[in-house]
N, C-alpha and C positions, 0 to 999 in steps of 0.2 A: 603627524596631521598636518594641514594646510592651516595658514596665520589667521585664514576669514573663520567666520561663526561656523561652527562645525552643525552640519545637519546629521540627524538621525533619524530611523524610519523603524518604528515598531511592526513587528509581523503577528498579529491577533485576531483571532475569530473571538474575542469578547471585548467590551471596550464601555466602563462607566458613561452614562445614565444607563445604558441599554443592558438590563438583566444585573443578577446581584453577585455575579462571579469575583473573587478576590484577585485574579489576576488583572481582569478589566480595571477596577478598582486600582491595582498599583501602579498601570501603566497612566490612567488620568492623574495619578497622583505625581508621577514623573513630571507630566506637562505644568501641572500647579507648582511645585516647588522648584522649576525651571523661571517660574514668572518670578517667583520671590527672590530669583538671586539676580532677576535684573534681564532675564534672556539671555544669557551667554550661549545658549543653543537655538539650532532651528529644529523643532519637534514636528514628526510624521507619523500617521499610522496608518497602515495597510490593512483593510479588512475585507472580508468574504461578501460575495451578493448578500448570501445567507443571512449574514447579521442585519443588512439593511431592510430585508424581509421578515424580520421577527416583528413589526407594527408597523403599521401605515406609517407613522409620523416619524420612523426612524432615522431618517437623516435630518429632518429637522430638528430632532431633540438632540443629536450629535453635534451638531453645527452650533447650536444655541449653546450648548454645555463648554465646546471647545474654540468658541469666537475668540480670536486674537490668542489662544495659548497653544493650538496646534493646527496642521492640515491632514485632512482626513482623504484616504485613495482607496480606491475599490477596486478590486481585482476584476480584471473583465471575463465575459463568458469564453470558454477556448472557440463555441461555435465561430465567436465572432472576429477570431484572428487567424487571417489568411495565412496559415503555415503549415507545412507538411504535417511537421509534429503535434502541432495543435490541434489539428483537422482528426487527424488519427485519435489523439487522447480523446478528445471530445465524445467520440464513440464509446471510449469504455468509462463514461459515467455513469451510464446505464448499468453496469454488472459490476455492483459492490462486491467486497471484501475480497480484491484481487488487486494483485502489484500494478497493475495498470490504472486500477481506480485511484490507488493511494498516490502514486506518481501522477496522476493528472491534477490531483488537488495540488501538489507541489509546484506542479509545472505554472497552474495558474497564480500561485502567489509569484513565481519568479517573472511572469509576464508583467503581472501588477506592478511588482517593481522596477522592471524599465518603463514601464507607460509614467510611472512616479517621477522617476529622474528626467525622463523627457518632459515634463512640464513644469519641473523645477529647473530645466537647464543646466545641471550639475548632475556628477554620480554624487550619490549619500556617502558622506565619510563613514558613518557606521550603519549598519542594519544587524539590528537584534532579532532573535528567533527566539522563541518560547523552547522548552527543551519538547515538548511531547507534540505528538501529530503526526512528524517527520516532516512536517513543511519546508526546511531547507534543502532536501535534498538537489532538487534540480538548480537549485541557484549556486550552492556550493561547487556542484560539478561542473555547473559553466563557468563558474570562477576558475576550476581546474582547467579546464579547458581552454583558456585566454578569451572566452566568449564577452564576457561582462564582468563589471565588479575588480577590475584590476586593482583600481586605487581605493577598494572601498574594504574595511575592517567589518567583517562577518563575525557576530559574536551569538554566542548561546546562553542564555540565563536559564540556571537550575532552578526549576518549581519542582515538580514530580512527574516522571516519565510513566507512559502504562508500564514499562517494563519494572521499574521500580516497585510500582503499586502492586501489578498481577505478583512478582515475588514475595512480596508481604502477605497479601490475603490469600497467597496458595491454593486454596481451594476453591475457590470461588467462581471459576471458570471453567467452561468446556473447552475442551484441546482443539487445536485447527491450526491451518496454515495461516490464518489471516495475524493471530498472533504471533509469530514470526516475524512477519512481514513489518507488523507495526515495531517490534522490538528493533529491528535491523535497522529501520529508517531512522527512530530515535537517535541508535547510536552512531549512525553515520554523521548526525550533526555533532555531537561529543567528538566525534572522532578527526574531524574537521573541520571545524570553526576555529578562526584565527584566534578567537579569546573564549575564555568559558569566566562566567559570572555567577558569583553564589554570595548568597546573603549570611552563611554561618559556616566556618572552618569545618567542622563536623560532618555537616552535610556535602561539602566538596570533596571531603576524604572519603565520606560514602560512596559517592556515587561515582568517584575514580577507579575505587575498588571495585563497585558491580561491576564496571565493564571492562574491567582488565586494563584501563587507560594512563593509569599513575603515569609512567614513563611519557605517554605524549600528551600529557598536561604539564610535565614539568617547565615551568616559566610561562605560562599559556593561562593563568587562573588569576582571577582578582577579585578581591572581597570587599563588598560594598554593603552599606545597610541603605534599605528603601526608604523613600520619605513615606510618614504614617500620618493621616488625619483621622480625626476623630469628631465625630458629630456632638456640638454642641448646644442646638437647636435642630429643630427640622427645617432641613435643606441647606443648612450652615454645617460645614467641617473645617477646623483649625489643623494646623501643622501640630506633632503631638508635643513637640519641645516646647512650645508656646503656651499651653494649657495649664490652667489652674486647677490643680489636683484636688478632685473632692475630698469631704472629710471622713470620718470612719464608716464601715459598713456592719449592718446589725442583722443584715439580710439572714433568713433561716431557709430559704428554698434554695434548690439547687436546677440549675440549667445547662441541658446540653443544647448547642446549638451551629454544630457540624452538621455536614450532610450525614443521611440514613446511608451509610456505604461501609462496607466491612473493616476497611482501615479504619477509620475513625473512631471503630468499637462503641457503636451504641448500645450492642448486647451487654458490654463491661458496664456500662453507666447503668443499664436497668437492673441487671442481676445486683450489682453493690447498691442500687436504691431500696432494692426488696430485702436483701440482708440486712441494711440497716435497720428499715422499717420492723422485721423480725426481732432485730436486737434491741429498738429502742422505741416500743409499743407509745410513749407517751408523747412521740417526737409531732410538733402539729404541722412542718411544714409539707411542700411539694416538690415534687420531682418532675421536670419539663423537659422534654424534647422539643424544641422550637426551630423547626426543619422538615424538612421532605427529603425524598430519594427518588431516584428512576425504577429503581428494580420493585415492582410492587410483592411478588414474593418475598423479599427478603424485607420488606417493610411489615409484610403479616406476619411473617415468622417472629420479628421482635415484637409486635402487639400480643402473640400468643404466650409470650414469656410472662406478662403480667398476668397475676391470679386475679382472678374476679373480683373479690375483696380489695384488692389495693388498684383497680382501675382510676378512682377518683385522686390516689393519691400520686400515682406516677401517670401524666398524662402527654399524650402526642397532639402538639399543634402544627401541623403542615403546612397550613395557609396562611399564617400570619404574614399581614402586610408589613412594612418597615417599621411604622410607628408600634404597631403590637410587638414587633419583634424587642426593637427598644425599650422599650416599658417592661417587659419579661427582664432583659436583661440586667436594666437598673434595678430590680429588686431581688438579685438573684446571686450565688456563689457559681461561678462558671467553672464547668467540669471539660477538659479536653482531653478525653482519655486515647486519642490516637497513637496506636502504633507506629506511624509515621509520617511525619509532616517536614516540608524544606524550610517552612517559616511559621505558617499561621498567623496572619493579621489578626484574625477573630483573637486570639488569644492575648495578642500587643493590646490591641482596641478596649479590650473588658478591661485588661488592668490597667490601662491609662486613663478608662473613665473610673476607676476606684470600686472596680469588684474584684473580690478576692477570686484569685486563678488557682485550681487545682490541676496540676498535668501530669502525664504518665511518663514518670523517669527513665522507661527504657526507650521512649522515641528517641533518636539520635538529635534531634532538634532542641530536645529540651532538658535532657539528663547531663550533658556536656559541660555547664559551667560557666557557657560563654556570657550570656545573658541573664539566664534563669536561674535563680539562687534558691535553694529549697529552705523556707523557712525565714527569708528575706524578702524576695517580692512574689512569691510563689510557696505552693504546698506541692512536693511529688509525691507520686505513689510509685508501687514496684510492679506493675502492669496488672498486678492480682486482683480478684475482686474484693478478697479481705483487706488487702492492702486500702483499696478504694474507698471501702465503706468505713474503716478507721480515718483515714484521711478526711472525710466527708466530717466526722465526727469532730476531730480539731480543729476542720475549719470555722465553726460555729464559734470558736473562741478565739483563735489565731487574728491577732495583727500584724500587715505587714509592716517591717523594719525599715526596707528599703525600697528605692522606685527602680523601675525596669529602665534600663538607658536603650534612649530611641532616636537620638540625635542623626540624623541624615547623613550617609558619606556623601563626599562631592563625589559627581557622578563620572565614571572611568572616562567617559567621551569628553570631557573636561580636562582629565588630566595630561600632564606632561608629559607623564612616563608610561600613556597607553601605549601598548603595541602597535607596529604597524603590519598592515596588511604585507600578506606572503607576496615576494616579488614576481613580475611575469615572468613566465617560463622562457626559454630559449626555443629559437623559430629557426625553421630549416634543420631539422635533425635529418641524417641520413635515413631512407625507407628502403626494407629490404621485403620482398613479398616472396611467401611459399605457396603456391597454388598445387593442389593436389583432389585426388577424388574422382576425377573423371574416369569411367569405365568402359567408355566406346569411342571409336571416332567421333562421333556425331558429338559426344559428349565433351570432349577433347575441342571441338572448334568452337563450340559454345562458349568454353571457358576460356578459350585463347583470345576470342572475339572481345570477352568483357576485360580479361587483363587487357589488352591494346588500347580499349578506350581508356581504363585508369589510369594507365603510364601517360599516354597523352596528355590527360585532364591535368595530371600532376606535373607533367613537364611546362603545360601551359603555367600551372603557378608558381613554376620556378624551382620543381622540387625534384630532387637528383633520386633516382629510383633504382635498385637491383632486383631483377623477378628470377626466379628461378621456379619450374615445373617438375612436378613429379609425375610420372606414369607406371602403370602395373605393369612388369616385367612378365607376366602371365599374359599378359593382351598383346602389347606393345614390343617392336624390335627397334634397338638401337638407333639402326638405321632406316626406319620408317618415314612414312610422307610426314607422321605427325610431329615425329622429333625434330625430322628437318623444317618443319615450319617453326616451331619454337625458335631451332637455332637460326634463323633466318630474321629473328628480330633481336638477335643478340644476347639470348637469354640464355642459362644454363639449364641442362637436363638431367634429372637424375632418375632411377628407377628403382620401385621398391620391388620386394621378392612376392612373385606370384600375384595374384590378383587381390588377397586382402593381407596386406603384412599385419606382423605382430606388430599391435601399438607400441611395445616398450622397442622394438626397433627403430619405429619411427621417430620416438622419441630421443633416442641415441644418435639418429641422422640430425634431427633439429639440433640438438646441443652441440654437434660437431663443426657446426656453423660457427662455433665462438662464443664471445661476448654480445651484449646488447639486447636487440629485441627483433623480432619478425613478424611479420603478420600471416596469420594463417588467413587463406584465402581457399574454404572446400568449394567442391563444385555444387550448383544450386544457388549460390549467392551473386548477388550483383553490388557492387562494394560501392559505397560514395568517397570520391575523392577529396570532400570537405573533411569528412570524417579521418581518412586514411591520416591527412597530414595532419589534425590536429591530435590524434593518437598518439603519432610518434612524437611529436613537439612534448606533451604531456609525459610520456614516458621518459623523454630524457631530461625533462626538468628535475622529474622523481626517479633515479634510476632502482629505487625500492621495488617499484611496482612490479607486480607479478604479472597484472592483465591490464589491460587497458581495453575497454569494449564501448559498445553504444547499445540503442536498441534497434530491432530489426522489424521491417515491414513484411510482412505478408502479401503477396500477390501470386493469384491465379494466372498462370501466362496464358491459359487456353482463354479465359474470358476477359483477362487484364482487371478482374473484381480485386480493390484492396479494402479489405474492412479491419484489420487487426493490426496491431502496433504489440509486438512481443517486449515485455519491459524485462528488464534485467536489472539485479538488486548489486550486484558488485560485491564489495565488502560484508555478508551478510550472513553470520555462521547459524542463525536462528533458521533463516530461510533454506539455507543448504543442508537443513537434516533431512528436507522432503521434497527440496526442488530443486532442478537444475538451473532455475534461473538468476545463475551467478552471473555468466557471461557468455556472449553469443559465440560460436564456434569461428564468427567471424572477429577475432581479436588480436590486438598487437600484445604477442607474448615474449616475455623477459626469459632469454633462454638459460639463464642462471636458475628461474624456478623449475623452470623442466627438469634441469639436472638434479636439482634438491629434491623435487616431489615425484618426477616423472610420468610416462602414461601407464596405467595397469594393463598389463594383458589379459586381467580376468573381467576386465568389464568391456570386453568384446567392444561393438562399435558405438558404446558410449564413454570409451575412454578419455575425451576431453572432456563431457560433463562432469565426470567422476574427478579429472584434473581439477577443475574449478570449484568444485563443491571441495574439495580436499584444500585448495587455496584458501578459502574461504574461512573453512574449521581452523586449518593452522595458523591463522592469525595473518596471513599475506596480505600485502598491501593490494585492494583492487581499486580502480576509476571506471565508471561509466559513465561516459559523458554526456550529454544531454541532447543527443545529436541521432538523427538516423545513420546506422553503421552502413545499412544497405538493404537490399529486398532479397526476400528467399521465396522460390516457388516451392510450396510443402508438398506439391502433388508429384512434383518429379523427383523429390527426396522424399519419400515416407519413410520417417524415421521417426520411433518414440523419443522422448525428451528423457524420461527415465522408465524405470519400473520399482513396484516395491522390494525385490528380491536388493535392487542397487542400494535403496534408501534403507533397508533391513542390516543390509551389510557394512553399511558407512555407520549406521549407528552401533553397529555391535563392535567393528574397529575402534571408535572411540570410547566405548566402555572397559574395551580389554586394556588400550592404551592408557587408561585412569588407573588401571589396577583393581576392576571391580570383579567381584566373583560372578557378581549376577553378570549374566548375558542376556543383551540385549535385543538378541534375534527372538527370545520370546514375546517381544511388543510389535504388535502390527502396527507399522507406521500409517499415517492418513496418508492417502495418496490425494495432492492437489487434482481436482477436476478437468483443469486443462491440460495435465501432463501425466491423463490417465494410459490405461495399459492398453487401448486400443481395442479390445472387445467391442465389438456391437452388442447394444440393447436391442433385442427383439420386443417389438412390442406384445403385449400379451394377451388372448384371447379376450377377456375382458374389456379390453380396447379396441380392438377391431370391432366387437360387437357393437360400438357406438356407431358404427358407419351410417352417414346419414345422405341423402341424394340432394343436391344442390344445385343440380341442372339435368335435364329440362326442369322448370320449376315446377310444373302443372305435372300431374300423373299421366301418361300418356298411353298408357296402354291399360288393361283390364288387372294386369298383375304388376306388383312394385319391381321395377328392373333393380334397384338397390336394396340392398341387406343383407342380416346375416344368414349365412348358408350352413345349415347344421351338418348336413350329410358330407359336405365339401370341408367342413371346419375353416371357414374363411368369409370374407366379405365379397358379397354378388355385385360385379359391374357390368350389367348386361348392355351390349352396344345396343344401339337404335338407329333403326334407318331414318338418314336424314339430320342425325343430332350427335351431339358429342354428350355419352352420359359421365356426369363427374360426380363423385362421391368425394365424401369428406371423414375424415378422422381427426380428433384432437391431438393435436403435438404435444410434446412434454414442456417442461418450463424452461429447460438448458436451450442454449444453442447449440445448432448441430452443424456437422462440415459436411454430410451429406448422408443417403439415405438408400437402401437398396430394396426393391419390392419383389417379391416371389409370387409369380401368376400361374395359374393352370386354367388351360382351356379342357373344363370335364368332358364335353362330348366327342366324339369321333365324326357324327353327322351334321356338321356344320362346315361354312364358309370362312372359318375364321376368325380373326378381329384384329385390330390395330389397338395397341393397348400404351398407354404411359404413366408416367407417375409425378408428380411437382409437389413443390412445397412454395406458399404462399404466406406472405405476414401475416399477422391476424385482422388486420384491420382493412385488405384487400377485400373488394366484392367481388361478386361471381362474374360482371360485366367486365371487370379489368381482366380476370383470368381467362376469360372468354378472348377476349383482346389479343392476350398475349399468344393463344394458343391458334387463332385463327393468323396473326401476324407473323409467328414463329421469331417476331424480334428480341433484342435483349433486353432484359428487364431487371430495374435492379429491386423489385419488390416480389419477385415470382422468379423461382427456378424451376424449367423443366427440362423434362429428360428427352431422349430423341423416341421417334414414336418406332414401335416395334411390332412386327406381323407374328404372330401367335397361332400357329394351324393347330387344326384340330387334335384332339387329344395328347396334346403337349406342353411342356411348364419351360418356364425362362425365370430370367431374372433380369430386372430392369434397374440400374443405376442412376442416381441423379444428386450431383454434386451441389451441396447447398450453400457454398462459400459465398461469403459477402451477403446472402437475402437472410438466412437465419438470425432472429431477434428472440427466441424464446416462445413458448407458447405458439407455435405458427400452427399454419392449417398444414395437414399433408391431404394431399389430393389424389386419387384413383382415378384414371381417365379410361374411357373403351370407345371405340367407334367400329362403323362398317367399313370395310376397304371399299374403293369403287368399284362401282358394278355388281357388288355380292349382297348377302342378304344377312338380316339378323336373325335368323330363325335358327333355334337350339344353339345359340353362340353364349353358353352359361360359361362367362368367363368370371373364376373367384382367383382375388388376391387372398392367399393362405399366410401372409407373413410380411411384414415390413421391420427392416433393422434400421434403427439409428447408429449415426458414427459418431464419435466426439473427438476423434485422438488428433484431429489434422488441425493442431493449433488453434482452436477458438477457446475463446474463455467459456470457464464451466459456469 
């Protein structure tokens, strides 16, 4: 650490006095404690814009509360940041429950930290992330890439991750890919932070075991107790070790004051209250739950547990203001029956205020004897209804014999023993590139051009690189023009067997290159030289890394549309169960990892995706840098990312390796929408029946030119002389990558027609659609197919790529018009089907 006053920035989405959150209160207490110590550190907070939007005067409230104590910084809106990655991630904000959505949040905090450092004029000495939310992913990967924070210690404070809580609550949540995405992002922070900060030794050990990180945490943890302030009067809080403790407590009421959430076990409190009232009918007190919850179904279930005759004795007070809540606490015995807590400020505050406290002894933070001592400063029960009811009875006559120890520790950022940040990685590692996948002369020359551009960019940056091209022996000759063109560059050429070589053979060919790492450069990608350079440096700094990847921008080469950033999760075992978004095929691969794991020949064309998933599942080290690794044209390489069979096979292998007799092939794995099996979704007849005429606006004939045609079982879109007939069908809620319309000319006695299909975003007007149709110009908000001539009595299919246009809930448009010099007479044009495509890397 530097000799100057250290600067620390806490990343948070809650901060006192905006909201009642315990973490927000703890962070505020750090600033107050720093004041009481004489301001030995410079305290900063980074908050999201959403916090400031929580109330009109939010900024004023924070500034007043923290004046002279700390500086508050606000994350920027991604759309306001003129960088490629920020702009791509900004588009992902509209599509929740995806890797891209979570990463955009993480990247926003990363940008906020960079801007805060710019305002400060120096790097922070310490950046502390909470353990939940996955907010540290981008910042940690930026540090690993050598982009930022080289001299900053990044710490993680143990609170309670969603991964821990979901494990404790067990049956409270629906399965799905989002849970895995969040769990892995939280684990990423624990796995890669420079320092782990915990409040209780049992919780530190519990968390390390839960994430199998005991070895990686060795020498990287610090135990410290945070400052606790308790309220002595409305608006007045005093640090706990300076409070005059109240006298004896003769309360007979019991209070549950935690959140109405399964892990907090309000059900246990209610059931014990019922049992107590049944066993002690003369008891005159009241049981109160003074708190709220966000799951109304759960709250209603809790209320239904209370028999009608006890509704006045077991009361729910969900909307108490702070003064009302404090009033009840001061007149009650406090019960904290949680199955899991990492600290529980509420329990400490209650004990310090002179309340008797009953705690669940099976909770790792309460029953370990570290600060809470049964019969001394609290009463413990064994986690059962019967034990809690009995402990409640004992509490009426029990008196605490000892006080709770709450003196705050010296903050770790002031400690001379605090660990230093990881040293910066070396630069200028040698670069090896292996190009493969081209199947035709055109593809070889296209990949060759990209490799030349990459080599020149790397050489311009002073990097040495060695390039090898692999060509399929089934299509190219060793003395052919393609091989000669490669040799002229001074590059090596190797030949694979046949046209589609066995993946295991390919793996052995790579392994034969020796030790170190190689960039896999498959056809269809255009690599970023900056990424390649950084990736090899990161791999050189940590030779244990099996894979180093980045994120991939998908670009339609025909239209130039770039709409989507495919985000990869890296060392993400939960994600790997269902998804191939671990690392892109365009990655730096450790050749020793290839030797250990190999490429599975039974995975077919998904050999790399299976390899990456096995790396994540087997605990291999993986880095995914906060950079665009390159671009990919998904239409030149139409390839699925995974299939249900691949996911099911991996699950079954895991179960068998663990020695389970239960075969996981009996489990139907959830497919991530953006990695679905590629089967198009046909619109059903009831959806086609919703067809409406949008142009001409007025009915130009005595008969309706647009409507459901029962005998043809399709949507009639009759062309009209001098007009373009446009019909609309409502789209589906998901984004689509393309649509295919099936059209039939039902009669033989007409002049034929011109037909087309389009997709327009939901807000696009008919005038705008006509403008695009008439001009034929490229449009960001409308995707229009080519016009096709349909002859009498024939049928055809019309394809329309919608990449970059579809945003979900779009308009599907069907067109017809009369060919020049022809007539509308008898032109019965019917759209008999519309197929929607989702498999071209769109977000589900």
